[in-house]
C-alpha positions as CSV (number, residue, x, y, z in Angstrom):
1,M,-8.5,5.3,37.6
2,P,-5.6,6.2,39.9
3,L,-3.8,9.4,39.2
4,K,-0.5,7.7,38.4
5,V,-2.2,5.4,35.9
6,D,-4.0,8.4,34.3
7,T,-0.7,10.2,33.9
8,L,1.1,7.1,32.5
9,L,-1.7,6.6,29.9
10,F,-1.4,10.3,28.9
11,Y,2.4,10.0,28.4
12,L,1.8,6.9,26.3
13,A,-0.5,9.0,24.1
14,I,2.2,11.6,23.8
15,L,4.7,8.9,22.8
16,M,2.2,7.5,20.3
17,A,1.8,11.0,18.8
18,V,5.6,11.3,18.5
19,L,6.1,7.9,16.9
20,L,3.1,7.6,14.5
21,P,4.5,9.9,11.8
22,L,8.1,8.6,12.3
23,S,7.9,4.8,12.7
24,L,5.2,2.3,12.1
25,S,7.0,-0.4,14.0
26,L,7.8,1.7,17.1
27,S,4.2,2.9,17.3
28,Y,3.2,-0.6,18.5
29,V,5.2,-0.1,21.7
30,P,3.0,2.6,23.3
31,L,-0.1,0.9,21.8
32,T,0.7,-2.4,23.5
33,L,1.5,-0.7,26.8
34,A,-1.7,1.3,26.7
35,L,-3.7,-1.9,26.0
36,G,-2.0,-3.7,28.8
37,L,-2.7,-0.7,31.1
38,G,-6.3,-0.7,30.1
39,L,-6.6,-4.4,30.8
40,Y,-5.1,-3.9,34.3
41,V,-7.6,-1.1,35.0
42,A,-10.5,-3.3,33.8
43,L,-9.5,-6.2,36.0
44,K,-9.3,-3.8,39.0
45,G,-12.9,-2.8,38.3
46,G,-12.1,0.6,36.9
47,R,-13.0,2.0,33.4
48,R,-14.1,-0.2,30.6
49,Y,-13.3,-0.1,26.9
50,P,-16.1,1.5,24.8
51,R,-18.8,-1.0,23.9
52,D,-18.8,-0.1,20.3
53,T,-15.3,-1.7,20.0
54,L,-17.5,-4.9,19.6
55,L,-18.4,-3.6,16.1
56,L,-14.7,-4.0,15.1
57,F,-14.6,-7.5,16.6
58,L,-17.8,-8.5,14.8
59,L,-16.4,-7.4,11.5
60,Y,-13.3,-9.5,12.1
61,L,-15.4,-12.5,13.3
62,W,-17.1,-12.5,9.9
63,R,-13.8,-12.1,8.1
64,A,-12.5,-15.2,10.1
65,I,-15.6,-17.1,9.0
66,T,-14.9,-16.3,5.3
67,L,-11.3,-17.5,5.8
68,I,-12.3,-20.8,7.5
69,L,-15.0,-21.6,4.9
70,N,-12.5,-20.9,2.1
71,H,-9.9,-23.1,3.8
72,L,-7.5,-20.2,4.3
73,P,-5.2,-19.4,7.2
74,L,-6.3,-16.9,9.8
75,K,-3.1,-14.8,9.8
76,A,-4.8,-12.1,7.7
77,L,-6.8,-11.2,10.8
78,K,-3.7,-9.7,12.5
79,D,-4.5,-6.3,11.1
80,L,-7.2,-6.1,13.7
81,Y,-4.4,-5.0,16.1
82,D,-3.9,-1.8,14.0
83,K,-7.4,-0.7,15.1
84,M,-6.7,-1.2,18.8
85,P,-5.7,2.4,19.5
86,Y,-9.4,3.2,19.6
87,P,-10.2,1.2,22.7
88,A,-6.7,1.7,24.2
89,F,-6.7,5.5,24.2
90,S,-10.4,5.9,24.9
91,L,-9.6,5.5,28.5
92,L,-7.6,8.7,28.6
93,N,-8.6,11.4,31.2
94,L,-8.3,14.6,29.1
95,N,-8.7,18.3,29.7
96,N,-8.0,21.0,27.1
97,R,-4.3,21.3,28.2
98,R,-3.6,17.6,27.7
99,L,-5.5,17.5,24.4
100,E,-3.5,20.4,23.0
101,A,-0.3,18.7,24.2
102,I,-1.2,15.6,22.1
103,L,-2.2,17.7,19.1
104,M,0.9,19.9,19.2
105,T,3.1,16.8,19.5
106,L,1.4,15.0,16.6
107,G,1.5,18.1,14.4
108,G,5.2,18.8,15.3
109,S,6.2,15.2,14.5
110,A,4.4,15.1,11.2
111,S,5.8,18.5,10.3
112,F,9.3,17.2,10.9
113,V,8.6,14.3,8.5
114,S,7.3,16.8,5.9
115,L,10.4,18.9,6.3
116,L,12.6,15.9,5.6
117,G,10.5,15.1,2.5
118,L,10.7,18.6,1.2
119,T,14.5,18.7,1.8
120,A,14.9,15.4,0.0
121,A,12.7,16.4,-2.9
122,F,14.2,19.8,-3.6
123,S,17.8,19.1,-2.8
124,G,17.9,16.1,-5.2
125,A,18.8,13.8,-2.3
126,F,17.8,10.2,-2.8
127,R,17.0,7.4,-0.4
128,T,15.3,4.2,-1.2
129,G,11.8,4.1,0.2
130,W,11.9,7.9,0.9
131,V,11.5,9.8,-2.4
132,Y,11.1,7.8,-5.5
133,T,11.5,10.8,-7.8
134,S,12.9,14.2,-6.9
135,C,12.1,16.2,-10.0
136,R,10.1,16.2,-13.3
137,G,11.6,15.1,-16.6
138,N,15.3,14.4,-16.6
139,C,17.4,15.0,-13.6
140,D,20.6,13.8,-12.0
141,L,20.3,11.1,-9.3
142,T,23.1,11.0,-6.8
143,V,23.8,8.1,-4.5
144,K,26.5,8.2,-1.8
145,R,26.6,4.5,-1.2
146,P,25.4,1.3,-3.0
147,T,21.6,1.6,-3.0
148,E,18.8,-0.8,-3.6
149,V,16.2,0.7,-6.0
150,L,12.8,-0.8,-6.4
151,P,10.2,1.3,-8.4
152,V,6.9,1.7,-6.6
153,V,4.9,2.1,-9.8
154,L,4.7,-1.1,-12.0
155,T,3.2,0.3,-15.2
156,E,5.0,0.7,-18.5
157,R,4.0,4.4,-18.6
158,E,5.6,5.2,-15.2
159,R,8.7,2.9,-15.3
160,N,12.1,4.2,-14.2
161,F,15.2,4.2,-16.4
162,F,18.7,5.2,-15.5
163,V,20.9,6.4,-18.3
164,G,24.5,5.3,-17.8
165,G,23.4,2.7,-15.3
166,P,21.2,-0.4,-15.0
167,E,17.6,-0.4,-16.2
168,V,15.3,-0.7,-13.2
169,R,12.6,-3.3,-13.9
170,P,9.4,-3.6,-11.7
171,G,9.9,-6.1,-9.0
172,S,13.7,-6.5,-9.7
173,P,15.8,-4.4,-7.3
174,V,19.3,-3.4,-8.5
175,R,22.3,-2.0,-6.6
176,L,23.9,1.2,-7.8
177,K,27.5,1.9,-7.3
178,E,28.5,5.3,-6.0
179,G,28.2,8.0,-8.6
180,R,25.8,10.1,-10.6
181,Y,22.9,8.7,-12.7
182,E,20.5,10.5,-14.9
183,E,16.9,9.6,-14.0
184,R,14.2,9.7,-16.6
185,R,10.8,9.1,-15.1
186,F,7.5,9.5,-17.0
187,F,5.4,10.6,-14.1
188,N,4.2,14.1,-13.4
189,F,3.9,13.9,-9.6
190,T,6.7,13.5,-7.1
191,S,6.0,10.4,-5.0
192,F,6.8,11.2,-1.4
193,V,6.3,8.0,0.6
194,G,7.8,9.1,3.9
195,F,8.2,6.2,6.3
196,Y,5.0,4.6,5.0
197,D,6.1,2.4,2.0
198,H,3.7,3.9,-0.5
199,K,2.6,7.3,-1.7
200,M,-1.1,6.4,-1.0
201,H,-0.2,5.7,2.6
202,S,1.6,9.1,2.8
203,G,-1.4,10.7,1.2
204,A,-3.7,9.2,3.8
205,V,-1.5,10.4,6.7
206,F,-1.1,13.9,5.5
207,G,-4.6,14.1,4.2
208,I,-6.1,13.3,7.6
209,L,-3.8,15.6,9.4
210,T,-4.3,18.5,6.9
211,L,-8.1,18.2,7.5
212,L,-7.8,17.9,11.2
213,Y,-5.5,21.0,11.7
214,L,-7.6,23.0,9.2
215,T,-10.7,22.3,11.3
216,L,-8.9,23.2,14.5
217,G,-7.6,26.4,13.0
218,L,-11.0,27.5,11.6
219,F,-13.2,26.5,14.5
220,Y,-10.9,27.0,17.5
221,R,-7.6,28.8,17.4
222,W,-5.7,30.3,14.4
223,Y,-2.3,29.0,15.4
224,Y,-3.2,25.5,14.3
225,L,-3.2,26.9,10.7
226,L,0.5,27.5,11.0
227,L,1.0,23.7,10.5
228,L,-0.9,23.6,7.3
229,P,1.9,24.7,4.9
230,L,4.1,21.8,5.8
231,L,1.3,19.3,6.2
232,G,-0.4,20.4,2.9
233,A,3.0,20.4,1.1
234,A,3.6,16.8,2.1
235,L,0.1,15.8,0.9
236,L,0.8,17.5,-2.5
237,L,4.3,16.0,-2.6
238,S,2.8,12.5,-2.2
239,G,1.1,12.7,-5.5
240,A,-1.9,10.8,-4.1
241,K,-4.4,12.4,-6.4
242,S,-7.5,10.9,-4.8
243,Y,-6.5,12.1,-1.3
244,I,-5.6,15.6,-2.7
245,L,-8.9,16.0,-4.5
246,A,-11.0,14.7,-1.5
247,V,-9.2,16.9,1.0
248,L,-9.7,20.0,-1.3
249,L,-13.4,19.2,-1.6
250,L,-13.9,18.8,2.2
251,A,-11.7,21.8,2.9
252,F,-14.0,24.0,0.7
253,G,-17.0,22.5,2.7
254,L,-15.3,23.6,5.9
255,L,-14.7,27.1,4.6
256,Y,-18.3,27.4,3.5
257,S,-19.4,26.2,6.9
258,R,-17.2,28.7,8.7
259,M,-18.6,31.5,6.6
260,G,-22.1,30.4,7.4
261,R,-22.8,29.6,3.7
262,L,-22.9,25.8,3.8
263,R,-26.2,25.8,1.8
264,A,-24.2,27.2,-1.1
265,Y,-21.7,24.3,-1.0
266,P,-23.7,22.1,-3.4
267,H,-23.5,24.8,-6.0
268,L,-19.7,24.6,-5.8
269,L,-19.8,20.8,-6.2
270,L,-22.0,21.2,-9.2
271,A,-19.7,23.8,-10.8
272,L,-16.7,21.4,-10.2
273,L,-18.7,18.6,-11.7
274,L,-19.1,20.6,-14.9
275,L,-15.6,22.1,-15.0
276,V,-13.3,19.2,-13.9
277,P,-14.0,16.7,-16.8
278,P,-13.1,19.2,-19.6
279,I,-9.9,20.1,-17.6
280,L,-9.0,16.5,-17.3
281,L,-9.8,15.6,-20.9
282,Y,-8.3,18.7,-22.6
283,S,-5.1,19.3,-20.7
284,P,-1.7,17.6,-20.1
285,L,-3.5,15.6,-17.4
286,R,-5.5,13.8,-20.0
287,D,-3.2,10.7,-20.6
288,G,-2.7,10.1,-16.9
289,F,-6.4,10.5,-16.1
290,L,-7.5,8.1,-18.9
291,W,-4.9,5.6,-18.0
292,S,-6.0,5.7,-14.3
293,L,-9.7,5.5,-15.3
294,N,-9.3,2.5,-17.7
295,A,-7.1,0.7,-15.1
296,R,-9.9,1.0,-12.4
297,L,-12.6,0.0,-14.8
298,N,-10.7,-3.2,-15.5
299,F,-10.3,-3.9,-11.8
300,W,-14.0,-3.2,-11.1
301,R,-15.1,-5.4,-14.0
302,I,-13.1,-8.3,-12.7
303,G,-14.5,-7.8,-9.2
304,L,-18.1,-7.7,-10.4
305,E,-17.6,-10.8,-12.6
306,T,-16.1,-12.6,-9.6
307,F,-18.7,-11.7,-7.0
308,P,-21.5,-14.0,-8.2
309,S,-19.3,-17.1,-7.7
310,S,-19.5,-16.6,-3.9
311,P,-21.9,-13.8,-3.0
312,V,-22.3,-14.7,0.7
313,F,-18.8,-15.7,1.9
314,G,-16.6,-14.3,-0.8
315,V,-13.2,-15.6,-1.7
316,G,-11.9,-15.0,1.8
317,Y,-10.6,-11.9,3.5
318,D,-7.3,-10.6,2.1
319,N,-7.4,-13.2,-0.6
320,I,-8.2,-11.0,-3.7
321,S,-4.7,-11.8,-5.0
322,S,-5.9,-15.3,-5.9
323,V,-8.4,-13.7,-8.2
324,L,-6.2,-11.1,-9.7
325,R,-2.9,-13.0,-10.2
326,P,-3.9,-14.7,-13.5
327,Y,-4.9,-11.3,-14.9
328,Y,-1.6,-9.9,-13.7
329,V,0.4,-12.7,-15.3
330,R,-1.2,-12.0,-18.6
331,G,-0.5,-8.3,-18.3
332,L,-4.1,-7.2,-18.0
333,V,-3.7,-5.4,-14.7
334,D,-0.7,-3.8,-13.0
335,N,-1.0,-5.4,-9.6
336,Y,-2.7,-8.3,-7.9
337,A,-3.1,-6.8,-4.4
338,H,-6.5,-5.0,-4.6
339,L,-9.4,-3.9,-6.8
340,H,-8.9,-0.1,-6.4
341,S,-12.1,0.1,-4.3
342,S,-12.4,-0.7,-0.6
343,Y,-16.1,-1.5,-1.0
344,L,-15.7,-3.8,-4.0
345,N,-12.7,-5.5,-2.2
346,A,-15.0,-6.1,0.8
347,L,-17.8,-7.4,-1.4
348,V,-15.6,-9.9,-3.4
349,E,-13.5,-11.0,-0.4
350,T,-16.2,-11.3,2.3
351,G,-19.5,-11.2,0.5
352,V,-22.6,-9.1,1.0
353,V,-22.4,-9.5,4.8
354,G,-18.8,-8.4,4.9
355,L,-19.6,-5.3,2.8
356,L,-22.6,-4.4,5.0
357,L,-20.4,-4.7,8.1
358,V,-17.8,-2.4,6.6
359,L,-20.4,0.2,5.8
360,T,-22.0,-0.2,9.2
361,V,-18.7,0.4,11.0
362,L,-17.9,3.4,8.8
363,L,-21.3,5.1,9.1
364,Y,-21.7,4.4,12.8
365,F,-18.4,6.0,13.7
366,L,-19.0,8.9,11.3
367,W,-22.4,9.5,13.0
368,K,-21.0,9.1,16.5
369,F,-18.3,11.7,16.1
370,F,-20.5,14.2,14.2
371,R,-23.1,13.9,16.9
372,M,-20.4,14.3,19.7
373,A,-19.1,17.4,17.9
374,L,-22.6,19.0,17.8
375,K,-23.0,18.5,21.5
376,S,-19.6,20.0,22.4
377,S,-18.0,23.4,22.1
378,G,-14.6,25.1,21.8
379,L,-11.6,22.9,21.3
380,R,-13.5,19.7,21.9
381,R,-16.0,20.5,19.2
382,A,-13.3,21.4,16.7
383,Y,-11.3,18.3,17.4
384,L,-14.3,15.9,17.2
385,L,-15.4,17.6,13.9
386,G,-11.9,17.0,12.6
387,V,-12.1,13.3,13.5
388,A,-15.5,13.0,11.8
389,L,-14.2,14.6,8.7
390,S,-11.1,12.3,8.7
391,I,-13.4,9.3,8.8
392,L,-15.5,10.8,5.9
393,L,-12.2,11.4,4.0
394,V,-11.2,7.7,4.3
395,G,-14.8,6.7,3.3
396,V,-14.8,8.9,0.2
397,V,-11.4,7.9,-1.0
398,G,-12.3,4.3,-0.4
399,T,-14.6,4.4,-3.4
400,V,-11.6,4.5,-5.8
401,E,-8.8,3.3,-3.6
402,T,-8.3,0.3,-1.4
403,N,-7.3,2.2,1.7
404,Y,-9.0,0.3,4.5
405,D,-6.9,-2.0,6.6
406,T,-3.7,-0.1,5.8
407,A,-1.6,-0.2,8.9
408,I,-0.5,3.4,9.2
409,L,-3.9,4.7,8.2
410,N,-5.7,2.6,10.8
411,L,-3.2,3.3,13.6
412,L,-3.5,7.1,13.0
413,L,-7.3,7.2,12.5
414,T,-8.2,5.0,15.4
415,F,-5.7,6.8,17.6
416,L,-7.6,10.1,16.8
417,M,-10.9,8.3,17.4
418,G,-9.7,6.9,20.8
419,V,-8.8,10.4,21.9
420,G,-12.1,11.7,20.6
421,S,-14.0,8.9,22.5
422,A,-12.2,9.9,25.7
423,L,-13.4,13.5,25.2
424,G,-17.0,12.3,25.0
425,S,-16.7,10.1,28.1
426,G,-17.3,13.1,30.5
427,R,-13.9,12.7,32.1
428,G,-11.5,15.6,32.3
């Protein structure tokens, strides 16, 4: 690849690292330019996209088949584009200096978003779509201009009410006049959503980045650990409990590995298995835990009851809402968007073949980056291990959350994978 093209692709990667934490929409600009640049290079007989990109296309080919056979439009397949950072940035020519530049840019941009979130949360500032609640219990909510308010949580237990102002009902935005309103929210976690529309998306972003920079700090240079307070705070602030718990478990595994005591890690997991249930059942967390557990059991039961009706082709990719909507209308579930499990979603929507393809993609890339990490050293080894753990994080959380095919998660994760693939290419 010509030097100028190499340099241009590197700067597009830097721009991607800047924009990913800040703007989902703007992130598509460097992505599209990088894809176009790669196509130009391929037509000139230069580098080729990695062959395993075909796995992603195979997955979406099957999803297209399920849509066609269920007489559904193909527009749901558009989220394939969110996975294109993998081939686009796998063509990078990277040395350690360039890799560190990308990492520092991404970490700095994400830390800036975290600072904004912390400022908003602890100053009491309010902005629709930014921080849905800024304190526990009763607090004053101040708006400086007419504001549209739409609660992100749709359950009776976690509904928002404004004393002295309009009642906020799920799905019904209201406009508040300038003034002060007392907010009463029955929810024990502050829901920091950043620029990502939902606290689970925020949890995914900062969970991945917390693991990545922890790995870099433990296995390469200590100064990457300086980013952890802000990244970890944003993760905690999101209130995405499944991501918080999974990151903590994987972080303990990293620490045990760094101390050379990885064989003792299963003992920790066993201890947690014995201690966590009593804590959840005999503490203030009990009500929230039981509500969450019962809600998921309802979703999973509906999914398992639906699956036998079409075990091969499913109900069609991204069409689970057609199954859940009747239950939602009757008040039996709190949403009709997903089944609270990526794997069950894949099984019901795209059948057994679709689920097997999802598992194949996940396990293949997990194996690929772990293997690459073992064959590398220094910065490259630490980075590739961080990417592998990020994939593992998404896989673990996917058992109880529907997190696959989320735009911001896919853009971030496949961008990191693309950079990792470039490191394993032997270039740089």
